Structure formats: structure tokens, C-alpha cells
C-alpha positions in Angstrom: 2.4 -2.3 8.0 1.2 -3.0 11.5 -2.0 -5.0 11.3 -3.8 -7.2 8.8 -7.3 -8.8 8.8 -8.9 -11.3 6.4 -12.7 -10.7 6.2 -14.9 -13.6 5.4 -18.0 -12.6 3.5 -19.0 -14.2 0.2 -15.8 -12.7 -1.2 -12.6 -12.5 0.7 -11.1 -9.3 1.6 -7.5 -8.6 2.6 -7.3 -5.3 4.7 -4.4 -3.6 6.3 -3.8 -0.6 8.5 -0.6 1.4 8.5 1.7 3.3 10.7 5.2 4.7 10.2 8.0 6.0 12.3 10.0 9.2 11.5 8.8 8.7 7.9 11.4 6.0 7.1 10.1 2.8 5.4 12.7 0.0 4.5 11.8 -2.2 1.6 14.5 -4.3 0.1 16.5 -1.3 -1.2 13.5 0.0 -3.0 12.5 2.7 -0.5 13.6 6.2 -0.2 13.0 8.8 2.5 12.9 12.5 3.0 13.6 14.0 6.4 11.9 17.2 7.4 12.5 19.7 10.1 8.8 20.6 10.5 6.1 18.1 11.4 4.4 17.0 8.2 0.8 16.3 7.3 1.2 12.6 6.4 -1.0 10.3 4.3 -0.3 6.9 2.8 -1.2 6.0 -0.8 -1.6 2.4 -1.8 -1.0 1.3 -5.5 -1.0 -2.1 -7.1 1.4 -3.2 -9.8 0.4 -6.2 -11.7 3.5 -8.3 -12.6 2.1 -9.4 -15.9 0.9 -6.0 -17.2 3.6 -3.9 -15.3 0.8 -1.4 -14.8 0.6 0.9 -11.6 -3.0 1.5 -10.4 -3.7 3.8 -7.4 -6.1 1.8 -5.2 -6.7 3.7 -2.0 -5.3 6.1 0.5 -5.5 6.8 4.2 -6.7 9.9 6.0 -4.3 12.8 6.5 -2.6 12.8 10.0 -1.7 16.5 10.6 1.6 17.7 12.1 2.9 14.5 13.3 6.3 12.9 12.8 5.1 9.5 14.1 1.6 9.2 12.5 -0.7 6.4 13.3 -3.4 6.0 10.5 -6.8 4.8 11.5 -8.0 4.0 8.0 -7.4 0.5 6.6 -7.3 -0.5 2.9 -9.3 -3.4 1.6 -8.6 -5.6 -1.4 -11.4 -7.8 -2.8 -10.5 -11.3 -3.6 -10.1 -10.7 -7.2 -7.8 -7.7 -6.7 -4.7 -8.0 -6.4 -4.6 -10.8 -9.0 -1.9 -13.0 -7.7 0.6 -13.7 -4.8 3.3 -12.1 -7.0 1.4 -8.8 -7.4 3.3 -5.9 -5.9 1.8 -3.4 -3.5 3.4 0.0 -3.4 2.9 2.2 -0.2 3.9 5.8 -0.6 4.0 8.3 2.3 3.1 11.8 1.2 3.4 15.2 3.0 0.2 17.1 2.2 1.6 20.7 2.5 -1.9 22.0 1.8 -5.1 20.7 0.1 -3.7 21.1 -3.3 0.0 20.1 -2.9 1.6 16.8 -2.0 5.2 15.8 -1.9 6.6 12.2 -1.5 8.3 11.4 1.8 9.0 7.8 1.2 7.8 4.6 -0.4 8.2 0.8 -0.3 7.1 -2.3 -2.2 5.6 -5.4 -0.8 4.4 -8.7 -2.5 0.9 -9.9 -1.7 2.2 -13.3 -0.7 4.4 -11.6 2.0 1.3 -9.8 3.3 -0.6 -13.1 3.5 2.2 -14.8 5.5 2.3 -11.9 7.9 -1.4 -12.0 8.3 -1.9 -15.6 9.4 -1.3 -15.3 13.1 -3.3 -12.2 13.6 -6.1 -13.8 11.5 -6.4 -16.6 14.0 -6.7 -14.1 16.8 -9.3 -12.0 15.2 -11.6 -14.8 13.8 -11.5 -17.0 16.9 -14.6 -15.6 18.7 -16.2 -14.0 15.6 -20.0 -14.6 15.2 -21.2 -14.2 11.7 -25.1 -14.1 11.1 -26.6 -16.9 9.2 -27.0 -16.1 5.6 -25.0 -12.9 6.1 -26.3 -10.6 3.4 -27.4 -13.1 0.8 -26.1 -12.5 -2.7 -29.6 -12.9 -4.0 -30.6 -9.6 -2.4 -27.4 -7.6 -1.6 -24.6 -6.9 -4.0 -21.6 -4.7 -5.0 -20.2 -4.4 -1.5 -17.8 -1.6 -0.6 -15.7 -2.3 2.5 -13.7 0.1 4.7 -11.7 -0.9 7.8 -10.4 1.2 10.7 -8.7 0.7 14.0 -9.6 3.0 17.0 -8.2 3.1 20.5 -10.4 2.2 23.4 -10.4 3.8 26.8 -8.1 1.1 28.2 -5.5 1.8 25.4 -6.4 -1.3 23.4 -7.3 -1.4 19.8 -10.7 -2.2 18.3 -11.1 -3.2 14.6 -14.1 -1.5 12.8 -15.3 -2.7 9.5 -17.9 -0.8 7.4 -19.7 -2.5 4.5 -22.1 -0.8 2.3 -24.1 -2.7 -0.3 -26.8 -2.2 -3.0 -30.1 -4.0 -2.8 -31.8 -5.8 -5.7 -35.1 -5.0 -4.1 -34.7 -1.4 -5.2 -35.9 -2.6 -8.7 -37.6 -5.9 -8.1 -40.2 -4.7 -5.5 -41.3 -1.7 -7.5 -41.7 -3.9 -10.7 -43.8 -6.4 -8.8 -46.0 -3.7 -7.5 -46.5 -2.1 -10.8 -47.7 -5.5 -12.1 -50.1 -5.7 -9.2 -51.3 -2.2 -9.6 -52.0 -3.1 -13.3 -53.8 -6.3 -12.4 -56.0 -4.6 -9.8 -57.0 -1.7 -12.0 -57.8 -4.0 -14.9 -60.0 -6.0 -12.6 -61.7 -2.8 -11.5 -62.4 -2.0 -15.1 -63.9 -5.4 -15.6 -66.1 -5.0 -12.5 -67.4 -1.7 -13.9 -68.2 -3.4 -17.3 -70.1 -6.2 -15.3 -72.4 -3.7 -13.8 -74.5 -4.1 -16.9 -76.9 -1.5 -18.1 -77.0 1.8 -16.3 -78.9 5.0 -16.6 -77.4 7.5 -19.2 -76.0 9.6 -16.4 -74.2 6.8 -14.6 -73.2 5.1 -17.9 -71.3 8.3 -19.0 -69.6 8.6 -15.6 -68.7 4.9 -15.9 -67.1 5.5 -19.3 -65.1 8.5 -17.9 -63.9 6.5 -14.9 -62.9 3.6 -17.2 -61.0 6.0 -19.4 -59.1 7.3 -16.3 -58.2 3.8 -15.3 -57.1 2.9 -18.8 -54.8 5.9 -18.7 -53.2 4.7 -15.5 -52.9 1.2 -16.7 -51.2 2.4 -19.9 -48.8 4.6 -18.0 -47.8 1.9 -15.6 -47.4 -0.6 -18.5 -44.9 1.9 -20.2 -43.0 2.3 -16.9 -42.8 -1.3 -16.3 -41.5 -1.9 -19.9 -38.9 0.7 -19.4 -37.7 -0.9 -16.0 -37.6 -4.3 -17.7 -35.0 -2.9 -20.1 -32.5 -2.0 -17.2 -30.2 -4.7 -16.3 -27.3 -5.0 -13.9 -28.3 -1.9 -12.0 -29.3 -2.2 -8.3 -29.8 1.4 -7.2 -31.1 4.8 -8.5 -28.6 7.5 -8.1 -29.7 10.9 -6.6 -29.2 12.7 -9.9 -32.0 10.6 -11.4 -34.6 11.3 -8.7 -36.9 13.3 -11.0 -36.7 10.8 -13.9 -40.2 9.7 -14.8 -39.2 6.1 -15.9 -37.6 5.7 -12.4 -40.1 7.4 -10.2 -41.3 4.1 -8.5 -37.7 3.2 -7.7 -36.3 4.3 -4.2 -33.5 6.9 -4.3 -30.0 5.7 -3.4 -31.2 2.7 -1.4 -28.2 1.0 0.3 -27.5 -1.1 3.4 -24.7 -0.5 5.7 -23.3 -2.8 8.4 -20.7 -1.8 11.0 -18.8 -4.7 12.5 -16.7 -4.3 15.6 -14.0 -6.6 16.8 -12.6 -5.9 20.2 -10.0 -7.9 22.2 -11.5 -10.9 24.2 -15.1 -10.0 23.1 -17.5 -11.4 20.6 -17.9 -9.4 17.4 -20.9 -7.1 17.4 -22.6 -5.7 14.3 -24.9 -2.8 13.7 -27.1 -2.3 10.6 -28.8 0.6 9.0 -30.7 1.1 5.7 -30.1 4.5 4.0 -32.6 5.8 1.3 -33.9 9.0 -0.1 -37.1 10.2 1.4 -39.9 8.4 -0.4 -41.5 11.2 -2.5 -42.9 11.9 -5.9 -40.2 14.1 -7.3 -41.2 13.8 -10.9 -44.7 15.2 -10.0 -43.1 18.0 -8.0 -44.2 19.7 -4.8 -45.7 23.1 -6.1 -49.0 22.3 -4.3 -47.4 20.3 -1.4 -47.2 16.6 -0.7 -49.6 13.7 -0.1 -50.7 14.7 3.4 -51.8 18.2 2.5 -53.2 17.1 -0.9 -55.2 14.3 0.6 -56.7 16.6 3.3 -57.6 19.2 0.7 -59.1 16.6 -1.7 -61.4 15.1 1.0 -62.8 18.5 1.8 -63.4 19.2 -1.9 -64.8 15.8 -2.6 -68.0 16.6 -0.6 -68.8 19.4 -3.0 -68.0 17.2 -6.0 -70.5 14.6 -4.8 -73.4 17.1 -5.1 -72.3 18.1 -8.6 -72.1 14.5 -9.8 -75.3 13.4 -7.9 -73.2 11.0 -5.9 -73.3 9.9 -2.2 -70.2 11.1 -0.4 -68.2 8.2 1.1 -65.4 8.9 3.6 -62.0 7.3 3.1 -62.9 4.7 5.8 -66.1 3.7 3.9 -64.3 3.5 0.6 -61.6 1.3 2.1 -64.3 -0.9 3.6 -65.9 -1.3 0.2 -62.6 -2.2 -1.4 -62.0 -4.8 1.4 -65.5 -6.3 0.9 -64.9 -6.5 -2.8 -61.5 -8.1 -2.4 -62.8 -10.5 0.2 -66.0 -11.5 -1.9 -63.7 -12.4 -4.9 -62.0 -15.0 -2.7 -65.3 -16.3 -1.3 -66.7 -18.2 -4.2 -63.5 -20.3 -5.0 -63.1 -21.0 -1.3 -66.7 -22.4 -0.8 -66.5 -24.2 -4.0 -63.3 -26.0 -2.8 -64.7 -26.8 0.6 -68.0 -28.2 -1.0 -65.8 -30.4 -3.4 -64.0 -31.7 -0.2 -67.4 -32.5 1.2 -68.4 -34.5 -1.9 -65.1 -36.3 -1.8 -65.7 -37.4 1.7 -69.1 -38.6 0.8 -67.8 -40.6 -2.1 -65.3 -42.2 0.2 -68.0 -42.9 2.9 -65.8 -41.1 5.5 -68.0 -40.0 8.3 -65.0 -38.2 10.0 -64.1 -36.5 6.8 -67.8 -35.6 6.2 -68.2 -34.0 9.6 -64.9 -32.0 9.3 -65.9 -30.8 5.8 -69.3 -29.7 7.1 -67.6 -27.9 10.0 -65.3 -26.1 7.7 -68.3 -25.0 5.5 -70.2 -24.0 8.6 -67.3 -21.8 9.8 -67.1 -20.0 6.5 -70.9 -19.6 6.0 -71.3 -17.7 9.2 -75.0 -16.7 8.7 -77.0 -19.5 7.0 -79.9 -18.6 4.8 -83.5 -18.8 6.1 -84.0 -22.2 4.6 -80.5 -23.7 4.5 -80.0 -26.8 2.3 -78.4 -28.5 5.2 -77.1 -27.6 8.7 -74.3 -29.1 10.8 -76.9 -30.3 13.3 -79.5 -31.4 10.8 -80.8 -35.1 10.8 -79.0 -35.6 7.5 -75.7 -36.2 9.2 -76.6 -39.2 11.3 -78.7 -40.5 8.3 -75.6 -40.3 6.0 -73.5 -42.0 8.6 -75.8 -44.9 9.2 -76.9 -45.8 5.7 -75.1 -47.7 3.0 -76.7 -45.6 0.1 -74.8 -43.3 -2.1 -74.0 -40.4 0.2 -72.5 -38.4 -2.7 -75.8 -38.8 -4.6 -77.8 -37.3 -1.7 -75.3 -34.4 -1.3 -75.0 -33.3 -4.9 -78.2 -31.4 -5.2 -77.6 -29.7 -1.8 -74.0 -28.7 -2.8 -75.2 -27.4 -6.2 -77.8 -25.3 -4.4 -75.1 -23.9 -2.0 -72.8 -23.0 -4.9 -75.7 -21.2 -6.6 -76.5 -19.3 -3.5 -72.8 -18.3 -3.1 -72.7 -17.3 -6.7 -75.8 -15.0 -6.2 -74.4 -13.5 -3.1 -71.1 -12.8 -4.7 -72.6 -11.2 -7.8 -74.9 -9.0 -5.7 -72.1 -7.9 -3.3 -69.6 -7.3 -6.1 -72.1 -5.1 -7.9 -73.0 -3.2 -4.9 -69.5 -2.5 -3.9 -68.5 -1.7 -7.3 -71.2 0.9 -7.6 -70.1 2.4 -4.3 -66.6 2.7 -5.8 -67.9 4.0 -9.0 -69.6 6.8 -7.1 -66.3 7.4 -5.2 -64.3 7.5 -8.4 -66.8 9.7 -10.2 -66.4 12.3 -7.5 -62.6 11.9 -7.7 -62.2 12.9 -11.3 -59.4 13.9 -12.1 -57.8 14.8 -8.8 -58.5 11.4 -7.1 -56.7 9.4 -9.8 -53.7 11.8 -9.7 -53.4 11.4 -6.0 -53.7 7.6 -6.4 -50.8 7.6 -8.8 -48.7 9.9 -6.5 -49.5 7.5 -3.6 -48.6 4.4 -5.6 -45.2 6.0 -6.4 -44.4 7.0 -2.8 -45.6 3.7 -1.4 -43.4 1.7 -3.9 -40.3 3.5 -2.8 -41.2 3.0 0.9 -42.0 -0.7 0.5 -38.7 -1.4 -1.4 -36.8 0.2 1.6 -38.9 -1.7 4.2 -38.5 -5.0 2.4 -34.8 -4.4 2.3 -34.6 -3.7 5.9 -36.8 -6.6 6.9 -34.6 -9.1 4.9 -31.4 -7.7 6.3 -32.8 -7.9 9.9 -34.2 -11.3 9.4 -30.8 -12.7 8.0 -29.0 -11.1 11.0 -31.4 -12.7 13.6 -31.7 -16.2 12.2 -29.9 -17.7 15.2 -31.4 -15.4 17.9 -34.4 -17.3 19.4 -35.5 -14.3 21.3 -35.6 -12.1 18.2 -37.7 -14.9 16.3 -40.1 -15.2 19.2 -40.6 -11.4 19.2 -41.1 -11.5 15.4 -44.0 -13.8 15.4 -45.6 -12.8 18.7 -45.6 -9.0 18.2 -43.7 -7.9 15.1 -40.8 -5.5 14.6 -40.6 -1.7 14.8 -39.3 -0.1 11.7 -38.0 3.4 12.7 -37.5 5.9 9.9 -35.2 8.9 10.7 -35.7 11.9 8.4 -33.6 15.0 8.2 -35.9 16.9 5.9 -36.5 20.6 6.6 -40.1 22.1 7.0 -39.4 24.7 4.4 -40.0 25.1 0.6 -40.0 21.8 -1.4 -38.9 19.7 1.4 -42.2 20.2 3.2 -43.8 18.5 0.2 -41.3 15.6 0.5 -42.0 15.2 4.2 -45.8 15.3 3.6 -45.3 12.5 0.9 -43.0 10.5 3.2 -45.4 10.7 6.2 -48.3 9.1 4.1 -45.9 6.6 2.5 -44.5 5.4 5.8 -48.0 5.3 7.3 -49.2 3.2 4.3 -46.6 0.5 5.3 -49.0 -0.5 8.1 -50.9 -2.3 5.3 -48.0 -4.7 4.8 -47.3 -8.1 6.3 -44.4 -10.4 5.7 -44.4 -14.2 5.4 -41.4 -16.6 5.5 -41.6 -19.3 3.0 -39.4 -22.3 2.0 -37.6 -21.7 -1.2 -38.2 -24.1 -4.1 -34.5 -24.4 -4.8 -31.2 -22.8 -3.6 -31.0 -20.8 -6.9 -30.6 -17.1 -6.3 -33.7 -16.4 -8.4 -35.8 -18.5 -6.0 -34.5 -16.6 -3.0 -35.9 -13.2 -4.2 -38.7 -11.9 -2.0 -42.2 -11.9 -3.8 -45.0 -9.4 -3.3 -48.7 -10.3 -3.5 -52.0 -8.6 -2.7 -53.9 -5.5 -3.6 -53.5 -1.7 -2.5 -55.5 -2.3 0.7 -53.1 -5.0 1.8 -49.8 -6.5 0.5 -47.9 -9.5 1.7 -44.1 -9.8 1.1 -43.0 -13.4 1.0 -39.4 -14.0 2.0 -38.1 -17.4 0.8 -35.3 -19.2 2.7 -33.3 -22.3 1.8 -34.7 -25.5 3.2 -32.1 -26.1 5.9 -32.5 -22.6 7.2 -36.3 -22.6 7.0 -36.4 -25.7 9.1 -34.7 -24.0 12.1 -37.6 -21.5 12.4 -40.3 -21.6 15.0 -43.4 -23.6 13.9 -45.5 -20.4 14.0 -43.4 -18.8 11.4 -43.0 -22.0 9.2 -46.8 -22.3 9.2 -47.0 -19.0 7.4 -48.1 -16.7 10.1 -48.3 -13.1 8.9 -45.4 -11.1 10.5 -46.2 -7.5 11.3 -44.0 -4.5 11.0 -44.8 -1.2 12.9 -43.4 1.8 11.0 -42.7 5.0 12.8 -41.2 8.3 11.5 -39.3 11.0 13.4 -38.1 14.1 11.6 -35.7 16.8 12.7 -34.5 19.3 10.0 -30.9 20.4 10.5 -30.0 22.5 7.5 -30.2 26.3 6.8 -33.7 25.9 5.4 -34.8 24.6 8.7 -33.3 27.7 10.5 -35.6 29.8 8.3 -38.6 27.7 9.1 -37.9 27.8 12.8 -37.5 31.6 12.9 -40.0 32.8 10.3 -42.0 29.7 9.1 -44.1 26.9 10.5 -42.7 23.7 12.0 -46.1 22.3 13.1 -45.8 19.5 10.6 -42.6 18.2 12.2 -44.1 18.6 15.7 -47.3 16.7 14.8 -45.3 13.9 13.1 -43.0 13.3 16.0 -45.8 13.5 18.6 -48.0 11.0 16.7 -45.2 8.6 16.0 -43.9 8.7 19.7 -47.4 7.6 20.8 -47.2 4.7 18.2 -43.7 3.7 19.6 -45.0 3.8 23.1 -47.9 1.6 22.2 -45.6 -0.8 20.5 -43.4 -1.1 23.5 -46.4 -1.6 25.9 -47.6 -4.5 23.6 -44.1 -6.0 23.4 -43.6 -5.9 27.1 -47.0 -7.8 27.7 -46.3 -10.5 25.2 -42.5 -11.0 25.2 -40.0 -11.4 28.1 -37.6 -8.5 28.1 -34.8 -11.1 28.2 -35.5 -11.6 24.5 -34.2 -8.1 23.8 -30.5 -7.5 23.0 -28.1 -6.5 25.8 -26.3 -3.2 25.6 -23.5 -1.7 27.7 -25.6 1.4 28.4 -27.8 0.6 31.4 -30.6 3.1 30.7 -33.9 1.4 30.9 -36.2 1.5 27.8 -38.9 3.1 29.9 -36.6 5.9 30.9 -35.6 6.4 27.2 -39.2 6.6 26.2 -39.9 9.2 28.9 -37.0 11.2 27.7 -38.1 10.9 24.2 -41.6 12.0 25.1 -40.2 15.1 26.9 -38.1 16.1 23.9 -41.0 15.7 21.5 -43.0 18.3 23.3 -40.1 20.6 24.2 -39.8 23.7 22.1 -36.1 23.5 21.1 -34.6 24.4 17.7 -33.1 21.5 15.8 -33.5 19.1 18.6 -31.6 16.2 17.2 -31.7 14.4 20.5 -35.1 13.2 19.3 -33.3 11.3 16.5 -30.6 10.0 18.8 -33.0 8.7 21.4 -35.4 7.2 18.9 -32.6 5.4 17.2 -31.3 4.0 20.4 -34.8 2.8 21.4 -35.1 1.1 17.9 -31.9 -0.8 18.4 -32.8 -1.8 22.0 -36.2 -3.2 20.6 -34.5 -5.3 17.9 -35.9 -2.9 15.4 -35.0 -1.9 11.7 -33.2 1.4 11.4 -33.6 3.7 8.4 -32.1 7.1 7.8 -33.2 9.6 5.1 -32.9 13.0 3.7 -33.7 14.2 0.2 -31.2 12.0 -1.5 -29.6 9.9 1.4 -26.2 11.2 0.4 -25.1 14.3 2.3 -27.1 14.8 5.5 -27.8 11.1 5.8 -24.0 10.5 5.7 -23.4 12.8 8.5 -26.1 11.1 10.5 -24.9 7.6 9.9 -21.3 8.3 10.7 -22.3 10.1 13.9 -24.4 7.2 14.9 -21.7 4.8 14.3 -19.1 6.7 16.3 -21.7 7.2 19.1 -22.2 3.4 19.2 -18.4 2.9 19.4 -18.2 5.4 22.2 -21.2 4.0 24.2 -20.9 0.3 23.6 -17.2 -0.3 22.9 -15.4 2.4 25.0 -14.0 4.3 22.1 -11.5 6.7 23.6 -12.7 10.3 24.0 -9.5 11.5 22.3 -10.3 9.4 19.2 -14.0 10.3 18.8 -13.5 13.3 16.5 -10.7 11.7 14.6 -12.8 8.5 14.1 -15.8 10.7 12.9 -13.7 12.6 10.5 -12.0 9.5 9.4 -15.3 7.8 8.4 -16.6 10.9 6.7 -13.5 11.5 4.7 -12.4 8.0 3.8 -15.4 5.7 4.6 -18.3 4.2 2.9 -20.4 7.3 2.8 -18.0 9.3 0.7 -17.9 6.3 -1.6 -21.8 6.6 -1.7 -21.4 10.2 -2.8 -18.9 9.1 -5.5 -21.4 6.5 -6.8 -24.2 9.1 -6.9 -22.5 12.2 -8.5 -19.1 11.0 -9.7 -17.5 13.4 -7.3 -16.0 12.9 -3.8 -17.6 16.0 -2.3 -20.5 16.4 0.0 -23.0 18.9 -1.4 -22.5 21.6 1.3 -21.1 25.1 1.4 -19.7 26.9 4.3 -22.7 29.2 4.8 -25.0 26.1 4.9 -22.7 24.3 7.4 -22.9 27.3 9.8 -26.5 26.5 10.3 -25.9 22.7 10.9 -25.4 21.3 14.5 -21.7 21.0 14.9 -21.6 17.3 15.1 -23.3 17.1 11.7 -20.5 19.1 9.9 -18.1 17.2 7.6 -14.3 17.7 7.9 -12.7 20.5 5.9 -11.9 19.6 2.3 -14.8 17.0 1.9 -17.4 19.4 0.8 -18.1 21.9 -1.9 -20.6 23.1 -4.5 -21.6 20.1 -6.7 -24.5 19.1 -8.8 -26.4 16.6 -6.7 
């Protein structure tokens, strides 16, 4: 055993990396060895023996080092704090010769007690932890759970060793965000039904249409209530496995949502960490893709709706006009209680004979009532104000009739506006039967998956940046980029998935975040909360009081924090080969071009409002402007499977303090290839990973790292769902090592 590390993170982990010489291990007379003439393919298996139960349990194993008599293993082994159970627990290390993929023979083994490992660990532990920076609230247990850790050591270009730790976790927001959204959808649709009832008496034609629309809303409400009831029955589960992607009761839940952090410890350098969120492409799998996805369906629907409007004797309203009507309806519903509250403040100031309070209350009312009626009951500059301020009579008595009149006017305006906008939406809904309602349900499903992923990424990024003043300044002045990388093909069903994903990611522009102070430090009070309606949602992220107090005043005051979602897609599988040769890839080209322009606009806004010194420092000296220019050139270049688009976009995102997401159909196979490649590229570019170790490190992560554990969690099998024919179509750097893939049910 050559190296140990103790990892501090909510639970303690003991990790070790092994090497052996000439396949001889000495262990208190309990070891044995086998000497070979040929160079064996060595691997080390780690098993644990509990002294009380005398039971041997295989815990983990390293990668195979082929044809080497002095192998050095890159993969470490981690033990959670509760396993092994005691200092007396025995750890058995067995070296095997893997003659081929199906045959192994023991070369040697040894036993060590845990307390011996801990004693050996202390000195190295001090060296490793000395300059370690751990982010505040690192992965709060209120949101992230069930960690899986893997450790490696890789050689740098100057022949030193870096320690690399992967940690993958589930996110409780996978379920809590969709459940909150379902409740809000139900509440909004029930309110819409009540508004339709409040229209009063209508002509027979419109009354029949109203009944039909209300029936449709009732069906959606009932369906959502059933789904919510099913989700409430699920306990202790924090992610939806890929094999459940088409299950109706789970259709609002994102597929295989996980966070992954890579932490790098190098000699004489501060620790660095790199985060990514992996999730299946937000898409309505239960509803299917026979007719395409949201982008195509919505375009077709808008064209058809014009003809429906004639048949139903309705006025056609564009999506923009409909959205405006919904916004007015939403705003108007808040107007009456707001004016009532301000008017009551005015009366309170009058009762207290506070001239300052009276003027302030009048100003607040004047600001809200932008256009006064022709004969207003009072005005800020009216002679009433000085009269009030200079008389000893009962100010409240003089104000009461005026306030009552104001409230009546507001009530009248609100009622008229509500009925007018409700009738506009009734016409839109009548023209939408039944397709519009089905599309709304599909959009709700896709948005729910996308928002759960975004909230997960935002919380992870916020926790990581709590001590970074530049990041916090950027957060409240401009907002964050959220860069979604997609590996979907533009062929067959995956076109529909990509069309769903495009709309779902775009709809995230309607989301803002707000940081709040948690009521208590209980885990339940640290869960993010969602409020709002379909036209705009706010996600409130509570923080414990000591942490909240360290934030800039703008954030503490509740300023909405924006997120700018961008999506880049490059298909890499055999279906993309067919699409590029015989099909149509215009969808991918349009998405990449449109989102490049959005990314460019974000950078322009950022550079105008925030000093570039606020952005993180990287070893690579390429200017962000140069990276954007290169990305722009790649986006318009006709090149098959141009994965450089994804690489450059990901690099820009990290350079801009953004949130990184990677997706494919299930976030399991292609996503794993992408994440591991990105991690090794970061080690090469930022931490001088030796070129000789790049492929070994990549294979090591794919064979023994967190991503193969993700596959195991999803399908109960440690095999990526690829076959040899498929992989021939993949770019070489996206191909897994031999023996890690095969035909499986995913």
C-alpha cells in the first residue's frame, strides 16, 4: 500500500492506492505468492473481513494493468466511515492475474488491520489537507445524498503525482421540484376554471365552448392530482433510473439526475474542483415521439390554430398575445391586495397624525396607480395634503371615504380586466381543443424535468461559490450561464427528444432564483421552494443564517437572480452517421447557431457590467473572445460529428463561472463517455497530466470510476449499452475500454 488519504465530506472516507513489486506481498506470514515467467495482467481485489461476523465481503478492485511485472495501479479504493466497522476489521488485498476476460488466478494476497492503515495514513494526511480549500456548505445533505467516491493518482508532466477524487451524488430535487410544480400547475388550472365560471352568463355558443374548455382543464387537474398522489407514495428515492423513463407516474421526474465533482490535489498547489450535472434529455418519453417533439408540434399547432379560429368563430391570438393576456391576468390578481394594503397604510398614518408617513404612503400609492382616473379622489399635489398636515381634525375620518372610493375603483378595474383577459384566453383555449391542451401537458412534463436539473445545478454552483466575491458579484449583476451539452442524434426518435429538449431548455428563461434566510437549520427548511405560474417561476434557495449574512446586500434583499440557459448538440452515435449521410441535421445546426448567439450576447453583457478579474483563473491562456470566435467558426462549419463545438462550449462555460450539464437519452452511456473525457482533458490542460497517462486515466475512469457505478445503479449491470458496430461510428475518444460494454437492456 503506497498512499492513503482521508477525505472530509459529511462522512469520512478512507481511500488507498496500491502498487506491488514482482507480485510479492509480505503480510505477517499470511501472504503467499506465485512467480510467473510471463508478464501477467494484474489487478488487486480488496475484501473486508468483519472480526465479529468472520464474514469475507468483496468490496472493490483496481483496474487491470496489462503485461507488467511491476504494476502501478491508478485506481484507489474508498471506504465510507461506517464500513469497515472497527479498527480491528481486517482488509484483504489479493493480486490476481487476469489471463483473459473470463479467467483469473491468484498471484498473492495479504491481510491488514484498519488501525494499521490509519496509523500509516496520518503523515500523508497532514500533507494532503494542509492547503485544501473546501467550498462552504459543500454539497449540503439537504439536497445531495448517497455519495459514491472514487480516487485515483495520476502522474504529471514533471513526474510528480496528483490525487484525483470523483464524487457522484443523487439530488433530492429530482422529486421535490416536480412535486412542487405539479401543485402549482393544479392551483393555476383550478384558478383558470374559477375565472371562466366568473365570466357569468354567456351566449349559448360561448357557454358550450366554456363548458368544453372547463372539462379539458378538469381532466388535466385530475391527471396531475393522480400523478402527485403517486409521487407522494415514493419515499427514500432520489433519482429515476433510465429503465423507468417511459413510466407514466414518473414522467415529470428527470431521468438519472446526478451531480459529479472532480477534486484535484497536486503537490504545493491549492485543491481545485470541477462540477457537472448529468441528466437524461428532458423529454416526454411516455407520450412518445411518433409525431415529433415540442418544437415541431408547436410550430404545426400554431399554423393549424388559425383555421380552428374560423371554425370556432374566435379571434386568432398569437403566442405572444396569449402570453401577454396571461401576464395581465396574473398581474391584475396581485393588484387589488397590493392597493388595499397601501391604502390601509395610508389610513394608519392618518390615524397616527404622521405627516411624513402620510406623504410616503401617498407616494407609494401614486407610484402604483400610474394613470389616475379623470376625477381622482385625491392626488399627491392636491390641496388636501397641506390641509391634513396643518389641521388638528381627524385625518382618518377625512380619508376614509376617499380610500373606500379608491378600493371600489380598483375592484371595478380588476373585475373588468380579469373578465376581458379571461375571455381572450377562453377564445385561445377554444381554438386549442384538444391539441393545445395535450401540448401544454407535454410542455409541463418537459419543463418539470428541465427545472429540476437547473435547480440542482444552481444550488451546487451556489454552494461552491459562497466564498468567491467575484462570483457573487457576477451572480447579482448579470446572472449565470447554464450550458446544456446534448449528445442526441438527429435521427428517428431522438429527433423528437431533441425537439422536446430545445423547448424545455428555452422555457427556463422564465425562471429566476432568489436566496432567502432559512427559518431554522433543519434539513427540511433548507430545501429549495418553487412559486409562481407557468409564465414565470421563482426558485427560492434557503441558506442558514450565518451563511446568508455573508452574502452581498443585493442578494440578501431578495434581488431576482437570472440564469441564461444555452443548448449545444452534437450527435455522436451510429444514428447520427445515418442522419449526416442520408438525413437532415438542420435542427442541430439551427440550435447551435441560435445558442451561440445567446452565449455571445451573455458574454458582451458580462464584460460590460463585471470586471473580468471576477472570473476564475485557468492555466490555459486562450482569451474568452478567441474561444467564442473559434466556437462561432465551428458552429457554421460543415463537419461531421464536430465534437469540438461541445469541447469549446464547455470550456467557455467554466471560464464564465457557469453551470455545466451533460445529457444524452438516459445520461448513462454517451454521457459517461463525455464526462470522463472532459475530466481527463481538464487534468491535461489545467494540471499537467502526463501525456503517457492520458489514455490510461481515461480508461481507468470509464472502467472503475463513478460513471460505471451510475450504469450499475440504473440497469443492475456494469456494462455500457454499446456494441462493436455502434462504437465504430463513435469518435475514437468517446469509445469505452474493451470489456466494459455489451448488449444490455437500458
